[in-house]
C-alpha positions in Angstrom: 25.7 -3.9 3.5 26.7 -1.1 5.7 24.1 -0.8 8.5 22.9 2.3 9.8 24.0 3.9 12.9 22.3 4.1 15.7 22.1 7.5 17.3 23.0 8.1 20.9 22.4 11.9 21.3 19.1 10.3 21.5 15.6 10.7 19.2 15.6 14.3 18.9 19.0 13.8 16.6 17.6 11.5 14.5 17.4 13.8 12.0 20.5 16.0 12.4 22.6 12.3 12.5 21.6 11.0 9.6 21.0 14.2 7.0 24.4 15.5 8.0 26.5 12.4 8.6 25.3 9.7 6.6 24.6 9.8 2.8 22.9 5.9 2.8 19.0 7.3 2.8 19.9 9.6 0.3 17.2 8.1 -1.9 14.3 7.8 1.2 14.3 11.6 2.0 14.3 13.1 -1.4 11.2 10.8 -2.3 9.9 11.6 1.5 9.8 14.9 0.3 7.9 14.3 -3.4 5.3 12.5 -1.3 4.9 14.7 1.6 6.8 18.0 2.4 7.8 19.2 5.6 5.3 22.2 6.2 6.0 24.1 9.5 2.2 25.3 9.5 1.3 21.3 10.6 4.6 19.6 11.8 7.1 19.5 14.4 9.4 22.1 14.6 12.4 19.5 16.0 12.6 17.9 12.1 12.7 20.5 9.3 12.1 17.4 6.3 9.2 15.6 5.6 7.8 13.6 8.9 7.6 10.3 6.5 11.4 10.6 6.1 11.1 11.3 10.2 8.5 8.5 11.0 10.5 5.7 8.7 14.5 6.4 10.7 12.7 5.8 14.3 10.9 3.0 12.4 14.3 1.3 11.6 16.2 2.6 15.0 12.8 0.7 16.7 13.5 -2.7 14.6 10.0 -2.2 13.4 11.6 -2.3 9.8 11.6 -4.8 8.2 15.3 -6.6 6.9 14.3 -9.8 5.7 15.0 -10.4 2.5 18.6 -8.7 3.2 20.9 -11.7 1.7 18.4 -12.9 -1.3 19.1 -8.4 -2.4 23.1 -8.4 -1.7 23.3 -12.0 -3.8 21.3 -11.0 -6.6 23.6 -10.3 -9.2 20.9 -9.6 -12.0 19.0 -7.1 -9.4 22.3 -5.4 -8.9 23.5 -4.7 -12.0 20.1 -3.1 -13.9 20.0 -0.8 -10.2 23.5 0.2 -11.5 22.6 0.2 -14.6 20.5 2.8 -13.8 23.1 5.5 -12.1 21.6 4.3 -8.8 24.5 3.7 -6.0 23.6 -0.3 -4.4 23.3 0.5 -0.8 20.7 3.6 -0.9 18.8 1.7 -3.3 18.7 -0.7 0.0 17.2 2.0 2.5 15.0 3.0 -0.6 13.5 -0.3 -1.0 13.3 -1.0 2.8 11.3 2.9 3.2 9.1 1.4 0.3 8.5 -1.6 1.4 7.7 -0.7 4.8 5.3 2.5 3.9 3.3 0.8 1.2 2.9 -3.0 3.5 1.4 -0.2 6.0 -0.7 2.1 3.3 -1.7 -1.4 1.9 -1.9 -4.6 4.6 -3.0 -2.9 7.8 -5.9 -0.3 6.4 -8.2 1.7 9.0 -11.9 1.9 8.5 -12.5 5.7 8.2 -15.5 7.6 10.2 -16.9 9.6 7.2 -15.2 13.6 6.4 -16.7 15.8 8.7 -17.2 17.9 5.7 -18.5 16.2 2.5 -21.8 16.7 3.8 -21.4 20.6 4.0 -20.1 20.1 0.7 -23.2 18.3 -0.4 -25.4 20.9 1.1 -23.5 23.8 -0.9 -23.6 22.0 -3.7 -27.1 21.7 -4.4 -29.0 23.9 -1.6 -28.6 27.5 -4.3 -30.6 25.1 -7.1 -34.2 26.0 -8.1 -37.0 24.2 -6.0 -34.4 23.3 -2.6 -35.6 23.0 0.5 -33.5 22.5 3.8 -35.1 19.7 6.5 -33.8 19.4 9.8 -35.5 16.4 11.5 -35.4 15.2 15.0 -36.0 11.1 16.0 -37.3 11.0 12.3 -39.8 14.0 12.9 -39.5 17.1 10.8 -39.2 20.6 12.4 -37.4 22.5 10.4 -37.8 23.1 6.7 -36.1 25.8 4.5 -37.5 26.5 1.7 -37.0 30.6 1.3 -34.1 31.1 -0.8 -32.6 34.4 0.6 -32.9 31.7 3.4 -30.7 29.0 1.5 -28.0 31.8 0.4 -27.3 33.0 3.8 -26.5 29.6 5.0 -24.8 28.0 2.0 -22.9 31.3 2.3 -21.5 30.5 5.9 -21.1 26.8 4.8 -19.1 28.6 1.6 -17.4 30.6 4.4 -16.5 27.6 7.1 -15.2 25.6 4.1 -12.6 27.9 2.5 -11.2 29.0 5.7 -8.6 26.9 8.4 -10.6 26.7 10.2 -12.9 24.7 7.7 -9.6 22.9 6.9 -8.7 22.0 10.3 -12.0 20.5 10.8 -12.0 17.7 8.7 -10.4 15.3 9.5 -10.3 11.7 9.1 -10.6 9.4 13.0 -11.0 6.1 12.4 -14.5 4.1 13.7 -15.1 3.8 16.6 -12.0 5.8 17.8 -10.0 2.3 17.5 -6.6 2.7 15.9 -6.0 -1.1 16.8 -8.9 -2.3 14.7 -7.6 -2.5 10.7 -8.3 -4.5 7.6 -6.5 -6.1 5.1 -5.7 -5.0 1.8 -5.2 -8.0 -0.9 -1.1 -8.3 -2.6 -2.4 -7.0 -5.8 -3.4 -3.7 -4.0 -0.2 -4.1 -2.4 1.7 -4.7 -5.7 0.1 -1.6 -7.4 0.6 0.9 -4.8 4.5 -0.2 -4.5 4.9 0.2 -8.4 3.0 4.0 -8.0 5.4 5.0 -5.6 8.5 4.1 -7.2 7.2 5.3 -10.2 7.1 8.4 -8.1 10.6 7.9 -7.2 12.3 7.3 -11.1 10.4 10.9 -11.7 11.9 12.6 -8.4 14.9 10.9 -9.3 15.5 9.9 -12.7 18.2 7.2 -14.2 20.5 8.1 -16.0 20.1 8.8 -19.8 22.4 6.3 -21.5 21.6 4.5 -24.9 22.1 0.6 -24.9 25.0 -0.6 -26.1 25.4 -3.9 -28.9 24.6 -6.8 -27.4 24.8 -5.5 -23.8 22.0 -7.5 -22.1 21.3 -5.7 -18.1 18.4 -3.8 -18.7 17.7 -0.6 -18.5 13.5 -0.9 -18.0 12.4 0.7 -14.7 8.9 -1.6 -14.7 10.8 -4.6 -14.9 13.1 -3.8 -11.7 9.7 -2.7 -9.8 8.6 -6.5 -11.0 11.9 -7.9 -9.3 11.8 -6.8 -6.7 8.7 -7.1 -5.9 8.7 -10.9 -6.2 12.8 -10.8 -4.4 9.7 -9.4 -1.6 7.5 -12.1 -2.2 4.5 -9.7 -2.2 2.4 -11.7 -3.6 2.0 -14.5 -1.7 0.7 -16.7 -4.0 3.8 -18.1 -5.8 2.5 -17.5 -9.4 4.1 -14.0 -9.7 6.2 -13.4 -12.3 9.0 -10.5 -13.2 7.7 -9.4 -15.8 6.9 -5.7 -17.1 4.0 -7.0 -19.0 2.6 -8.3 -15.5 3.0 -5.0 -13.6 1.3 -3.1 -16.3 -1.8 -5.1 -15.6 -1.6 -4.1 -11.8 -1.7 -0.8 -13.3 -4.7 -1.3 -15.9 -6.4 -3.2 -12.5 -6.3 -0.6 -10.5 -5.6 3.2 -12.6 -9.2 4.0 -11.0 -8.6 3.2 -7.6 -7.7 6.2 -5.2 -4.7 6.3 -3.7 -4.3 4.4 -0.1 -4.9 8.5 2.4 -4.5 7.0 5.3 -1.5 5.8 6.8 -1.1 4.1 11.0 2.7 3.9 11.1 3.2 6.5 9.3 0.7 9.6 10.9 2.4 10.8 13.8 5.3 12.2 12.9 
């Protein structure tokens, strides 16, 4: 597998070097833009692309991306045949696999415990404050200081809160922060949770960069089943540490069903700062 050359121009040339001189990260860029597209109002003006893509490049050149399964990937002939049969470049797919594994591992195995969203309580107040019989109570040290029952006053409060929540100021006010402002305190999610999210991200890639549409010839033994391919990658990466996971579409579907109502991870400390 050809290694991406480390840029000599400095860290701020990472994006330009890779995008202009190499094509190996093409799939990574396509997927990263689908997950978190560049927004000039929010992201650094030094990089005109997805912050996830930039973060991956910095982590890759900083030797923070796990590449220990390279030989297993290169030597798996059946896996290679499936990837190529679906119309993907085997080397580009390697860098895609690195990105998805690194991104989902950080999302699911380094979970930051967050403080409550600053706007949640304000939204709850707006939801109920205009209902018949509503009252707003302010307590200080468990002692009631103010009780507002007047409908006109409650309407004014409702209007002011709504204006704030709908404004840009309201958007910037809603910031998730780790508990006690400790960015190193994390908890580890389960392997099954990681498998589920890993699968979701790969399925998203297949929507962004669809495989070739072709009918399987009679007698052809190479599978074109995308979910079976994902399950083989889960097995290759040993995401399940029990040793009981076997490549199977049905097993993968069971994980998707198990977590179908689970919200996707909303915070990733390794892909946050770009």
